[in-house]
C-alpha positions in Angstrom: 20.0 6.4 -18.2 23.7 8.1 -17.4 25.5 8.0 -14.4 23.1 5.6 -13.1 23.2 2.0 -12.5 20.8 -0.6 -12.9 20.6 -1.3 -9.6 19.9 2.7 -8.6 17.4 2.1 -11.1 15.4 -0.5 -9.6 15.5 1.2 -5.8 14.0 4.3 -7.6 11.0 2.2 -8.6 10.7 0.7 -5.5 11.1 3.8 -3.5 8.4 5.0 -5.9 5.9 2.4 -5.6 5.9 2.8 -1.9 5.4 6.3 -1.9 2.6 5.7 -4.7 1.0 3.7 -2.1 1.3 6.3 0.9 -0.2 9.2 -1.8 -3.3 6.8 -2.6 -3.6 6.3 1.1 -4.0 10.0 1.7 -6.1 10.3 -1.3 -3.9 12.2 -3.5 -2.9 9.2 -5.8 -3.5 10.0 -9.2 -6.2 7.2 -10.1 -7.7 7.1 -6.4 -10.8 5.7 -6.5 -12.3 3.3 -3.8 -10.3 0.4 -4.4 -6.8 2.2 -4.4 -6.5 2.7 -0.8 -7.5 -1.1 -0.1 -4.9 -2.2 -2.6 -2.3 0.5 -1.4 -2.7 -1.3 2.5 -2.5 -4.9 1.2 0.8 -4.1 -0.4 2.2 -2.1 2.5 1.4 -5.0 4.9 2.9 -7.5 2.5 6.3 -8.9 2.5 7.0 -7.4 -0.9 6.9 -4.1 0.9 8.9 -5.0 3.9 11.7 -6.1 1.3 11.7 -3.2 -0.2 12.0 -0.9 2.8 15.3 -3.1 3.7 16.7 -2.9 0.4 16.2 0.8 0.4 17.8 1.1 4.3 13.7 2.6 5.1 12.2 1.7 8.5 9.6 -0.6 7.5 7.7 -0.2 10.9 7.6 3.6 10.5 5.5 3.2 6.7 3.5 0.4 8.0 2.3 2.6 11.1 2.0 5.8 9.0 0.1 3.7 6.9 -2.0 2.6 9.1 -3.1 5.8 10.7 -4.0 6.8 6.9 -6.2 3.9 6.4 -8.2 4.4 9.8 -8.7 7.9 8.6 -10.5 6.7 5.5 -12.3 3.8 7.9 -13.5 6.8 9.9 -14.6 8.7 7.0 -16.9 5.8 5.5 -17.8 4.8 9.2 -19.2 8.1 9.4 -21.3 7.5 6.0 -22.6 4.3 7.6 -24.3 6.2 10.7 -21.1 5.8 12.6 -21.0 2.2 12.3 -17.6 0.8 10.5 -17.9 0.5 6.8 -18.4 -3.3 5.9 -16.5 -3.4 3.4 -12.9 -2.7 4.5 -10.8 -4.7 7.5 -7.6 -5.6 7.5 -8.4 -9.1 7.9 -10.1 -9.1 4.5 -6.8 -7.0 3.2 -4.4 -10.1 4.4 -7.1 -12.5 2.9 -6.8 -11.1 -0.1 -3.1 -10.7 0.0 -2.5 -14.7 0.8 -4.7 -15.7 -2.2 -2.4 -14.0 -4.5 -0.2 -16.7 -5.7 3.6 -16.5 -5.7 5.3 -16.1 -9.0 1.6 -14.8 -10.6 1.6 -11.0 -11.5 -0.5 -9.0 -9.2 -3.6 -7.5 -10.7 -3.2 -4.5 -8.5 -1.4 -1.7 -9.1 1.4 -2.4 -6.6 4.2 -4.6 -6.7 
């Protein structure tokens, strides 16, 4: 990496991780299956994403609001598939519970952070 410091590389990586999470919520991520939007939203709601945004000087609340809007659209589409009822597979409560189960210091099994 000529002309780039190690810190610049880390910042670029953090930005890429956040961008990938948002892309997965848009349905345009490289491997966007059924679980990727859940993993993306769980990451965006995490303290890691908030710390990344702080380091990058990005407004975390804007990222979170954009992600929530995209995620609501996914839930709405799936709700239509269930005859107008909310999709039983997804809920923000479930996402927060999944995120809390992860142990600090243990690598995340998902695609993010």
